[in-house]
Structures are given as C-alpha cells and as structure tokens.
N, C-alpha and C positions, 0 to 999 in steps of 0.2 A: 143450249145456251153456252155450255162450256166450250164447244167447238167454235162458236161465234167469237167468244172472247179470245180464244187462242189465235184465231185467224187475224183478228184486229191487232193483237199483240205483235204478231210476226210482221204485219204490214207496217206498224209503227217502227219496229226495229229496222226494217229495210230502208224506210224513209230517212231515219236518223243516220244510218250507215252510209247511205249514198249521197248525203248532202255535205257540202263544204261548210265548215265552221271556222270563220276567220280567227286566227290566234290560238285556236284550241289545240292544234297539233303539238305545240311545244309545251303546253301546260298540263293538259288532262291525263295523258299516259303517265307522266311523272307523278302527278297528284294521286292517281289510282294506285301506283306502286308504293307510294309513301304511306298509304293507309293500310297496307298489309299488316295483319296481326295487331291492328290498333296503334301502330307506332306513332302515326301522325297525331292521334288524339292524346296519347300519353305525353308527347312533347308539349302539346297545347296545355294539358292539365298542369304540367310542371311549371310552365310560364305563368298561368293564372294563379297558381298557388304561391309562386315567388313574388309576383307583382301586386296581387290583390289583397294582401294581408289576411286577417282571419276570415272575412267573407269570401275571399278568393279561395282559401283552402277548403272551406265548406263546399263551394261550388265545384271545385276540382274533384273532391272526393265523391260528390253526388254524381258528377258526370262519368267518372271511372266506374262507379258501382252500377250505374245504368248500362254502360257499355258491357260490363261483365255479364249482367243478367241477359241482355239481348244476344250477346255472342253465344252464351251457353244454350239459350233457347233455340237459336238458329241451328247450331251444330248438333244438338241432341234430339230435337223434335222436328224442326222445319225441314231440313234436308233429308232426313230419314223418312219423313211422312210422305213427301211429294218427290218422286224421282222424275226429274225433267232434264232432258239433254241440253247441253249448251248450244247456243245459236251456231249455225254454219257461218263461216267467215268469208264466204265468196263475195259478199257485198261490201266488206270492210277493207279499206285500203291497207296494204301491208304495213305501211309506215305507222299506222295507228295501233296495230295489234301488239299485245303484250308478248315479251320474249318467252315467258313461261305461263301459258294460259292455265287456269285452274281446271281440275279434273272432277271435282265434286258436282253434285246436283246443282242445276242452275237456279232452282227455286227454294227459298227466297234469296235475295242478295245479302250476304253477310256484311259487306262493306256499307251498303245503304242502311242496314239495321244498326251497325255500330255508330255511323255518323249521326243518324237521327236520335239514337239513344243518348249519345254524349251531349249533343247540343241541346236537346230537350231537358236533360238533367241539369245542365248549366243554367238554362233559362228558368228552371223552377226556382233557383236561388237568386238569379239576377237577370231580368228580361233583357237588359241592354247588352250584356255579354252574349246572351243567346242570339239576339238580333245580329250582333257583329260577326258571330261565327256561323250563322245560318247560310250565307253564300258559300262558305267553304264546304259545309255539309252537302248542300245541293250540288256543288261541283263534283264532289267525290261520288255522289250517287249517279249523276249524269255520266261521269267518266266510265262507269261500268258498261253502259250501253254504247258509248262512243267507241270504246276499245273492243267491242264485240263479244264480251264475256257474259252478258246478261240481256234478257229481254226487258222492255220497259215495265212489264207486269211484275217481273222478279224484283225490280228496284222499288216499285210502289209498295209491294207486299213487305219487303224488308224494312222500308221506312216506317210503315204503319206498325210493324212489330217492334221496332226500336223505340218509337214514341210510346207505345204501350208499356214497354219495359221500364222506361223512365217514370211513367205515372205509377207503375206498380211499386217501384222503389219509394216514390213519394208517399204512397199509401202506407207502407210499412214504417218509413222514417219521415214524418212530416217536416216540411220546411218551416223556418221561423215565421214566414209570412202567413202560413196556414193557421198559426196559433193566435189566439186573442191576446191583447196586451196584458202585461203582468198586473198584479194588484196595484192600487185598490180596486176591488170589485164588490158587488153586492153578494153577501153570503146568504145562503138559503135561511130564511127565518131570522135574519139578523141585520144589523146596520152595516154601512160600508166599512171597509178596512180602516181602522181608526187612525186619525192623525195623532201625533204625539208632540209633546213640548221638547224642543231642543234649541240651544242658543244659536243665534245667527253669528257667524264668525267671519266678518269681512276680511278678505285676503287670506283667510285661514288662521287669523290671530287667535291663539288659544287651542289650536288643534295640534295634537302630538301624534305623528304618523310613524308606525313601525313598518319599514319596507323590507320585506324578505327577499334578499337578492338571490336566494336559491329557488324561487318559484318560477314557473313558466318556462321560458326558453331553455332547452336542454343542451344545445350545442352552439358553437360559434361565440363571437364576442357578445357579452351581455350589455344591454343598454344601461346608461346611468339613470336609474329611475328617480333618484332624489332630484336630479336636475330637471327631469321631465315634470315632476310634481311641482317644483318651485315655479315653473312657468305659469301654472294655473292657480296655485295657492302660495304666493311668495312669502307670506308671513307664518306659514306653518313650520313647526319643527319636525325634522325628519330624522329618525334613528334607524340606521341600517343594521341588519342582522343576516345570518345565513351563510357567512363565509366559513372557510375551513377552521379558523380558530375562534369563531364567534361564540358568544354566550348562548345558553339555551333560549329558545324563542319565548318560553313562558316567563323567564326572568326579565327579558327586555320588555315584554308587554306589561308586566307589573310595574316596572319603572316608568314606562310611558303613561300608564293609567294614573300613577301618583302625581306626575307632573300636570296632567290634564285636570285633575281635581283641584290642585293648588291654583290653577289659572282660571278655573270656572269654565273650562272649554269642553273638549270632546276627544275621544280616542279615535285614531284613524288606523287603518291597516291596508297595506298594499301587498297583495299576494294572491295565491290561489285559494281554493275552497278549504283546504286543511289549515292554512294560516288564518283565514277568516273565522273558522271554527274556534281556534284557540283564542282569537281576539274577542269573539262574542262571549265566551265564558268569562273572560276578565272584565269585559264591559258590564255584564250583568252583576258580577260580584261588586264592582265599584259604583254601580248605578250611574253609568256614563252612557251618553249616546255614542253610536258607532258610525264612522264614515268608512264605507267600503270602496276601495279603488281597485278595479280589476287588474291583476298582474300575474295570473296563473295560466295554466294550460287551457282550462275549460271555463272557469268563472261562472259556474251554474247559479250560485246564489246572487251574485251581482247582476247577472242578466235577468233573472226572474224579478229582481228588484227594479229593473229598468235602468240600471247603471251599466252602460257599455263603454264609456270613455271616462278619462280623468276629468274632462271638462264638465260632464254631466254631474259627477260627484261634487265638483267644486262649486257649481251653481247652487246645488242643494245646501251645501255647508254655509255658503255666504248668505243665503236667504233664510236659513233655519227651517227649511221644509223637511219634515220627518214623519214616519209612521211607526206604529208598534206592530211587531211581527211575532209569530209563534216560535218557540223552541221545542224540540223533542229531547227528553232526558232519558238516559238509560243507566242502570246501576246493577251491580252483581250481587247486592245484598245490603242489609241495613248498616253494615260496618265498612262499606266500600264507598269511595268518592264517586259522586255523580259525574257523568259525562254527558255531553250534549251533541246533537247533530242538527245542522241547519237544513240539509238537503235530504240525504238518504242514508239508510242503515241496511246492511244485507249480510247474509251468511249463506254458505253453500258454495257454488262454483264461482260466483262473482268475486269474492275476496281473493280467491286463488288466482283468478285472471288478473286482478289488480296487482297482486304481488309479482307475478311473472312479467307483466307489462312494465312495471317500474324497474325491475331488474335489468331489462334490456333497453329501456327507453333512452338512457343516456348514451348508449353505444350506437343505436341505429335509428333513433327518432321515435316519437310517440305512435305514429300511425303504423309503421311496420311492426313495432313491438306489440301493439294491440292485436294485429292479425296473427302473429306467432303465438301470442298468449291464448287467443281463442282456439286455435288449432290444437294446442297442447292440452287445454282444459277439456275439449270435446273428446280427445283421445284417451285421457287418463282418469277423468273425474268419475266419482261414484256418488249416489245419493247419500244424504246425511239424515240420520234418524234423530229426531228431537221431539219434545213436547211443546205444543203450541196451545196456550190457554187450556192446559190440562189434557189435551188429546195427543197421543203419540202418532207421529207421522214420519214417513220417508219423503224427503224433499230434495230437489235439485237446487232450489234457490228460494230464499225468503227475502223479499224486498219490502222495506218499510220507508215510506216517504213522509217527510215533515210537511203536512198539508197535501191536498189532493193534486196529483199530477194529471196532465192531459197527455193523450197519445194512446196508441194501441197497447194491448195488454202487456207485451214484453218490452215495449219501447217507450216508457214514460219519458216525456220530453221536457215539459215546462209546466209551471204552476200559474194559475190565474190569480190566486189569492194566497197570500202568505200569512193569513190570520183566520183560517176557517175552523180551527179547533179540532181537526181530525188527523189521524195517522192513516196514510194510504198503504194498505197491506196487500201484497200480491205474493202468492205461493205457487211455485212450480212443483207439482207433486211428482214423486218417483213412481216406479211401476214399470210394467212391461211396455217396451217400445216407446217410453216417454220421450226420449230425445227425438226419435223419428217423427212422432206425432206432433211434437212441438215445432220442429223445423217445418213440417208440412203446413201447419197452421200459419206460421210466420210468412212462408212463401206465398200462401193464398190470401194474405192480408186479413186473416180473421183469428189472430191468436186469442182475442178476448172470448171467443166461443169454444176454445179448445177445452176438452174435459180435464186436461192436465194442469190447467191454470185456474186458481181460485183467487177472488178479489173480495176485499171488505174495507169499510171505512170505520175505524174504531178510535176510541179515546185512549185506550191502553192495551198493552199486550204483554203476556207472560210467556217466556221461552225457557224451557227446562230441559235437563238431561243432556246438556252439551258435553261431548266427550273432551277429555283433556287435550289441550292444544288446538281447540276449534278456532279457526280464523274467521274474523268478521271485519267488515269494512264500513267506515262511516266518513262521509265527506271526503272520500279519496284517500283516507288514512287506513292502515291495516293494523289490527291488534289481535291478540289471542286471549280467549276466555274459556272457562269450563264451569260446569254446574248450571246455574240459571241466571236469567236476566229479566228485569222488568222495564218496559218502555212506557213512558207516560208523556202527555202533552203539558206544556206550560204556556198557556195562552197569553199572547201579547206581552211576552216577557222581555223583549229586546227592542230598544228604540234605535232606529237606523235612519240616516239621512237619505232622502230620495225626493226628486222633483214631483210635485203633485199636479194633477190635471187642473187646468183652469176651469 
C-alpha cells in the first residue's frame, strides 16, 4: 500500500510540474520565498493585530501560537521521523525553481504546516478572517509543489499537521466562542443569578464615573476616554485620575461615591480589573450600584459580566438593568482591613510573573513582556511552602477564583455565573519533576488529570505560614503579606449594571 501511495504521489508531482499554470510563474515562487521562517504570516499577524482591535489581537496571537506549535512539531518530530528525499527537478522548468532549494527531509512540508496552522488558528477566533486568508495559505502550500521542493503528499501531510496544531492550541486555550455566555445562569440547586434593584439613569444623569487614564494602553498617544464616554452617556459626570500628579485612586473614588449618593445615582468606573476592584470596594461601602466600563488591558470582570463596549454599559445604565454578584474577601487577621477580589487571587509563581511583566510592559508592550516574564519565572522560581486549611504543602501555584471558572485545569478562562457562592481553588503541587509533568500535561491537553494539579470548590480557605515578603496577586494587582490569610465568600454583595436576557 505504501508503494502504491508513493507511486501516485510521484505521478501527481510530475503532472503538476509539467503543466503550464497561467500567471503562476510571477507569483508562486515569490510567495513561497516570502513564507520562509514564517515571515509572511508574522507580517499578516501584525496587520490583523493593528487593524482588528482587541479581537484582531486575540486572533493574531492564536495564529502565531498555532504556527509555533506546528513548526516545532515538524522540525523536531516530523522531519526526523520520516527521511524522504526531495523530488528530482528534471520535470520542473528552471524558471520556477528556487535559487536555494532546501536540504532537509521532504516529508512533511513545513511551509504547508505553518500556513494551515496560522489560518486555522485565525479562523478559530474569526471565521471570516480565516476564509479571507485561506486562498493565501492554499497558494503557499501549492507553491511548494509548483517550485519542485515537495511532493503533493508532503504538502497534504503538512497541512493536516498544521490544522491539528491549531486545534491543539484551541484545546489548551479555548476561544471565546467555545465558552457559554456569562451569567446569569442557573446555579446548581438554586435560582437564576438574581436581578438587583438599580436606578435607571437616562443619558447617565446621576452617574459619576471615575476614569483611570493610566489603565489599558501602555504606549503611544492615549485616547480621550472622557470624550468617548460622553458620546454614549452625555449627562454623566466624569472625573479623571491616573496622571503623574493625580490624587490617589481611592480618594477620587470616595469623592465620586459621595456625589453619586447625593444625586441618588450610581458610581461608575472606567479602567482595568485593578481599578474596578478598588471601585467595587467603595461601591459596597456606600451601598451604591456600580457601572463598569472596560478600559484596561484585559477587562476580565467586565467581559464575564457581558460588558465588552461602552455602549453595552450605557444601555444597562439607562434602563436600570442590574444583577447582584459575589465578592471574595481576604484578610490577614482580625485587626487588618478586609480586601476584596472580583476575579482571581493567587500566590506562588504567578504573582512574580505579574510583577516582572508589569516592570517590562511599559517599555516593550504587554505581550512581549508576558513572554519574557514567563521565561524568567520558569528559570528561577522555586516552590513555596505554606499551610492550606491546616495542611502543610509545597506548591508552585495557588489559584483562587471568585466563582467557578471554565477552561482546562491550568487555563481558567471565563465564568458562567458570577453568583454561584463558591471559591474555585486550584493548586499546583511541588515535588520531583513537577514542572516537567505539568508542561507535558498542558501540551497533551489534559492538565486537569495531572497528579500535580489539585482542584476544589470551597466557601472558605485558610492559608498560613506565609514567609516574610510573600508576594500575592489579586485582580492584576500585586502585594506582599506574611503570616496567614483567610479567604471567604460574600454572596451577592455587589450590584452591577448589565443587560439582562429577554
């Protein structure tokens, strides 16, 4: 059977090589060379990221990640496992041939794998972009046969491997479309995520918004967020903060909350997750509903809430649609002030990664800074020994989510319900070869079955024995603690505006 397939593959190559393809001579050899080392696709990714906004950046990142996985698989496994000689060029016109033909194994085609991986990855985020780029990927793959450097079977195998790499990346890091809509949802054994009373504020009258100018974009000219907000809520009062000589955020939020109470309105916040965290604390203290406008780098809470644009937040404020969501509280002892988190709390390697990333992000951008931070943490980090609910453990990472997250064990992505009454606790245990086993589990798409990962859904958690200067992260902010901490749920403690399903 193998001999038959090889013979058919060679016959198909000769037919393609000996046939005239109108217009291809000027395009395909150049296209084939442009895809060397993925340069063509990196350029396309830069364009998609620049022109497509946040969805474009997500798609570009997924495409590049898929390409990287496909390329690594081809070069480390594919070409070393199957040693196949390149086609003879006797049937290929000299004008088509590449000036520097490759010398590695012909099977599988790395160019076809990269093309299929990148475009499939893009399509996982946005099918229309994927369809638009598909002809380019097909042309790159076909150019490898046209120029005589691969058999058709090499190209088909490479394309299949590339598409598989993109789906493997999607399995580890699900797309937004894979996840169910955010709350409200039915909670097990309980009623739907509860609606809450909040005043309807036509045009934003009575809404006082604190806009953190330091959130989000890290380089280049910053947009005038107050002006953008006034387009959708013309009667809201906007108080800016975050400049080099600005007052502390907490003071500005307290002032805004006082004004909102006087007017019988609501507190609004425009910023990232750290800014929203501070605003939620103030809103609960003053018993005010909170309007969240996404203005940060990630906006996890806003997106889980279903608020992805200023317009969506504005419609909820004007109609008075709101829900009650959970908060998670942590404190260092009976005499310390309570702190809250809306999204996640963690200690171990992740806070250190956040610290390093933030240190470099303003210089080189969030994505490159995240990559550098991850490399540095993997190189230098050591397990942390702590007590978790009275049991002493060595852990690489302790993750606690406010409500249950969906996604694979190490990649919690999104919450379906923001009022389910539980803490989502995930522990990456230390021990022999823990990093290697964890990486292997992540690459095979099964981290939730790895023995180094433990998961539980709890209402409270006690953490003790923290060494002096232990770093922890909550909602993207970093702080240092020592001694012990208690984490507890406060169910349905915060009222937030959001559009309700009809």
